[in-house]
C-alpha positions as CSV (number, residue, x, y, z in Angstrom):
1,X,25.5,17.7,57.9
2,X,25.1,14.1,58.6
3,X,28.1,13.0,61.2
4,X,28.6,9.2,59.5
5,X,29.5,8.4,56.2
6,X,28.9,4.8,55.0
7,X,31.0,3.3,52.2
8,X,30.6,-0.3,50.7
9,X,32.7,-2.6,48.1
10,X,32.2,-5.7,47.2
11,X,34.7,-8.1,45.6
12,X,34.2,-11.6,44.4
13,X,36.6,-13.7,42.3
14,X,35.3,-14.3,38.8
15,X,37.5,-16.8,37.4
16,X,40.6,-18.0,36.9
17,X,43.4,-15.4,38.7
18,X,41.1,-12.5,38.3
19,X,38.4,-11.1,40.4
20,X,36.1,-8.1,40.2
21,X,35.4,-5.1,43.1
22,X,32.4,-3.1,42.7
23,X,31.5,0.1,45.2
24,X,27.9,1.3,45.4
25,X,29.3,5.0,44.4
26,X,30.6,4.1,41.4
27,X,29.2,2.5,38.0
28,X,32.2,0.8,36.7
29,X,33.8,-2.4,38.5
30,X,37.6,-2.9,38.6
31,X,39.0,-6.2,37.5
32,X,41.9,-7.2,40.1
33,X,44.3,-9.9,40.3
34,X,47.0,-10.9,42.3
35,X,50.7,-9.1,41.4
36,X,52.4,-11.1,38.8
37,X,55.3,-11.9,40.9
38,X,52.4,-13.8,43.0
39,X,50.8,-15.6,39.8
40,X,48.7,-12.4,38.8
41,X,47.2,-11.8,35.7
42,X,49.8,-8.8,33.9
43,X,47.6,-5.6,33.4
44,X,45.1,-5.9,35.9
45,X,45.0,-3.6,39.3
46,X,46.2,-5.8,42.3
47,X,45.0,-5.1,45.8
48,X,48.6,-3.4,46.6
49,X,47.8,-1.1,43.7
50,X,44.4,-0.4,45.2
51,X,45.6,0.5,48.5
52,X,48.6,2.9,47.5
53,X,45.7,4.3,45.1
54,X,43.2,5.0,47.9
55,X,46.0,6.8,49.7
56,X,46.8,8.7,46.7
57,X,43.4,9.8,46.2
58,X,42.7,10.2,49.4
59,X,45.7,12.6,49.9
60,X,44.5,14.6,46.7
61,X,41.0,15.3,47.8
62,X,41.5,16.2,51.2
63,X,44.3,18.6,49.8
64,X,41.9,20.1,47.5
65,X,39.0,20.2,50.4
66,X,41.8,22.2,52.9
67,X,42.8,24.3,49.9
68,X,39.5,25.2,49.1
69,X,38.8,26.1,53.0
70,X,41.8,27.8,52.7
71,X,41.4,30.2,49.9
72,X,44.5,28.8,48.8
73,X,45.4,28.9,44.8
74,X,47.5,26.0,43.3
75,X,48.5,25.5,39.7
76,X,48.6,21.3,40.0
77,X,49.2,18.8,42.6
78,X,50.6,15.5,41.8
79,X,50.8,12.9,44.4
80,X,52.8,9.6,43.9
81,X,52.5,6.9,46.4
82,X,55.1,4.0,46.6
83,X,54.9,1.0,48.8
84,X,57.7,-1.8,49.4
85,X,56.2,-5.3,50.3
86,X,58.7,-7.7,52.1
87,X,58.2,-11.2,53.9
88,X,59.1,-12.2,57.2
89,X,58.0,-14.6,59.8
90,X,54.3,-13.5,59.3
91,X,54.0,-13.7,55.7
92,X,54.2,-11.1,53.1
93,X,53.6,-7.3,54.3
94,X,54.2,-3.7,53.6
95,X,57.6,-2.6,55.2
96,X,57.0,0.9,53.8
97,X,54.9,3.3,52.4
98,X,56.3,6.6,50.9
99,X,54.1,9.5,49.6
100,X,55.6,12.3,47.4
101,X,53.4,15.2,46.9
102,X,54.6,17.8,44.2
103,X,52.4,20.9,44.3
104,X,52.7,24.0,41.9
105,X,52.1,27.3,42.6
106,X,51.7,30.4,40.5
107,X,53.8,32.5,42.9
108,X,56.9,32.3,45.1
109,X,55.3,33.6,48.3
110,X,52.6,30.6,48.4
111,X,55.4,28.1,48.9
112,X,55.6,28.3,52.3
113,X,51.9,28.2,52.7
114,X,52.0,25.3,50.4
115,X,53.9,22.9,52.3
116,X,52.3,23.8,55.7
117,X,48.7,23.0,53.8
118,X,50.5,19.4,52.3
119,X,51.1,18.6,55.9
120,X,47.8,19.4,56.7
121,X,46.4,17.0,54.5
122,X,48.8,14.3,55.5
123,X,47.6,14.5,58.5
124,X,43.9,14.7,57.6
125,X,44.0,11.7,55.1
126,X,41.2,9.2,56.4
127,X,42.4,6.4,54.3
128,X,46.2,6.8,55.4
129,X,44.9,7.3,59.3
130,X,42.5,3.8,58.5
131,X,45.8,1.6,58.3
132,X,46.4,2.0,61.7
133,X,43.0,1.0,63.3
134,X,42.3,-2.3,64.3
135,X,39.5,-3.9,61.7
136,X,36.4,-5.6,62.5
137,X,36.4,-9.1,61.1
138,X,33.1,-11.3,60.5
139,X,33.4,-14.3,58.4
140,X,30.6,-16.5,57.4
141,X,30.8,-19.7,55.8
142,X,27.8,-20.9,53.6
143,X,27.0,-24.6,52.5
144,X,24.4,-25.2,50.1
145,X,21.3,-27.5,51.6
146,X,20.6,-30.6,49.9
147,X,17.6,-29.7,47.5
148,X,14.6,-30.0,49.5
149,X,11.1,-30.0,47.5
150,X,10.2,-26.0,47.1
151,X,12.7,-24.9,49.9
152,X,16.3,-24.3,48.0
153,X,17.5,-22.8,51.3
154,X,21.1,-22.3,52.3
155,X,22.3,-23.3,55.6
156,X,24.7,-20.2,57.0
157,X,27.5,-20.7,59.5
158,X,29.0,-17.2,60.3
159,X,31.5,-16.8,63.3
160,X,31.9,-20.5,63.9
161,X,35.5,-20.0,62.7
162,X,36.1,-17.7,65.6
163,X,34.5,-19.6,67.9
164,X,36.1,-22.6,67.0
165,X,39.8,-21.0,66.8
166,X,38.9,-19.3,70.5
167,X,38.3,-22.8,71.6
168,X,41.6,-24.1,70.3
């Protein structure tokens, strides 16, 4: 089995107050916006929703894999993830994230192992673990070049923002 797996999502602002995100692994795009409280459009996913959804779906799939490996049968699993966003001196940020996992088992004697496997899934959910790692950032700015006969090339400035910021 391959040790490294690559995933890719591309997002772009489509118009007005909404954007679109598309994953290589899924046929459908997701329309998103800022939260309504920040001027977004009602009825669309927000980045905050997507983050919490990523944690919930990762926890659920991680638990499923652990349960399968352990030959642990269960009736149902519902995972609710909620988060609080507040403002401090650095701007808005998550101040807390809560994961509530409700596992339903058929037999009382499976409850103890169920709790143990839920904790194991919490520790192995790669999305939740990813929130603590440093993120690489590679900014690029593209400026269209003046139209030349037969050459519609673009000028690209990548990383200059980092170099400019470092020299300040």
